[in-house]
C-alpha positions in Angstrom: 10.0 9.2 3.7 10.2 8.4 0.1 13.7 8.6 -1.5 13.7 9.8 -5.1 17.0 9.5 -7.1 18.5 13.0 -7.5 21.2 12.3 -10.1 21.6 10.1 -13.1 24.2 7.9 -11.4 21.8 7.5 -8.4 18.9 6.7 -10.7 21.0 4.0 -12.5 22.1 2.5 -9.2 18.5 2.3 -7.9 17.0 1.0 -11.1 19.3 -1.5 -12.6 16.4 -3.5 -14.1 12.8 -2.8 -15.0 11.8 -5.0 -12.1 13.7 -2.7 -9.7 11.7 0.2 -11.2 8.4 -1.6 -10.9 9.1 -2.6 -7.3 9.9 1.0 -6.4 6.8 2.4 -8.1 4.6 -0.1 -6.4 6.1 0.6 -3.0 5.6 4.4 -3.5 2.1 4.1 -4.7 1.0 1.4 -2.2 3.3 1.6 0.8 1.0 -0.6 2.9 0.6 -3.1 0.0 -1.9 -3.3 -2.9 -5.5 -4.2 -2.2 -8.0 -4.0 -5.1 -10.7 -1.5 -4.0 -13.4 -3.5 -5.8 -12.5 -7.2 -5.2 -10.2 -6.9 -2.2 -7.5 -9.1 -3.7 -3.8 -8.3 -3.7 -2.8 -9.2 -7.3 -1.8 -6.4 -9.6 
């Protein structure tokens, strides 16, 4: 199950850096890992 931050303090704790935010977004969007649908590579 995906955990979304419910409060401002929880958000700030989860996303201390932009990298934390990007890792979260990627894990939610591609929970099994990213694979390009056209070229089948794993680079974003």
